[in-house]
C-alpha positions in Angstrom: 2.5 19.3 11.3 2.8 16.1 9.2 6.5 14.9 8.1 6.2 16.4 4.4 5.5 20.0 5.8 8.4 19.4 8.2 10.6 18.3 5.3 9.4 21.3 3.2 10.3 23.8 5.8 13.7 22.4 6.5 14.5 22.3 2.8 13.3 26.0 2.7 15.6 26.9 5.7 18.7 25.0 4.1 18.1 26.9 1.1 17.9 30.2 3.0 21.0 29.3 4.8 23.1 28.6 1.7 22.1 32.0 0.4 19.0 31.1 -1.8 21.1 29.1 -4.5 19.5 28.4 -7.9 19.3 24.6 -8.7 19.7 23.1 -5.7 16.5 22.1 -4.7 16.8 18.5 -4.9 20.0 18.5 -2.8 17.8 20.6 0.0 15.1 18.4 -0.2 17.4 15.3 0.1 19.2 16.6 3.0 16.1 17.6 4.6 14.5 13.8 4.1 17.8 12.7 5.6 17.6 14.7 8.8 13.7 13.9 9.1 14.4 10.0 9.3 15.4 9.1 12.9 18.8 7.3 13.2 20.1 8.2 9.9 23.9 9.2 9.8 24.2 13.1 8.4 26.2 12.8 4.8 28.1 15.1 2.7 25.8 16.8 -0.1 26.4 15.4 -3.4 27.9 17.4 -6.3 25.5 19.7 -8.0 26.4 17.6 -11.2 24.6 14.7 -9.7 21.5 16.4 -8.9 21.2 18.7 -11.6 17.8 18.6 -13.3 15.9 17.4 -10.5 13.1 19.4 -9.2 11.3 18.6 -6.1 7.5 18.5 -5.7 5.7 21.7 -5.4 3.7 22.3 -2.2 0.2 23.1 -1.9 0.5 26.8 -3.4 2.9 25.5 -6.3 6.0 26.8 -5.0 8.9 24.5 -4.9 9.3 25.2 -0.9 
């Protein structure tokens, strides 16, 4: 599995863990990318207002995750 697929799956897992909220895709992708980078400290998620309007790139099937 490549890094992009691993990040996509982790972002999806975060989304599910948080109750599948609308509009937090960018935060979930950011967190998943941070977790995938070795040696990077975990950070607190930003407020929704900082991430509003951002959409992560779709996967091969066109879905967000």
